[in-house]
Phi, psi and omega in degrees: 000327182297323181288345178295326184268012177279139181097142184285334181293321178292321179294316178295322178297319179293318178297319178296319179295318178295318178296319178295321177295317178296319178296317181295317178297318178296321181294314180293321179297327183292344176288338185245337183225150173260125179253137178232126177237135182227151176230116181260124175249167181303327184247349183214162171234128177252136181230144171232121180240135178228137175207193184295337180280340180143198181245133180241128174253131184217151173217147180228143180264139178277151174227162182243145176222174185270329183264152186288330179296318179294323177297321179295316178295321178296318179296318180295321180294325184280350178292142179285146175092000000 
């Protein structure tokens, strides 16, 4: 079995096969569940949402205000989903 993984072409082929399997499982899962992934940075929030309708990429910019109610609304608006 050890000699099967010698050479870079076999390793790249195995990585490609694993990526294709993960993509297929995610694609089939999206027919039944909605997945939301987010990345929050100091000035922006990036979101990736997938469901049966497709994949949506979104980003929102943060803003600052003086009162706490507006900050709360801004935080709620920036949440993904």
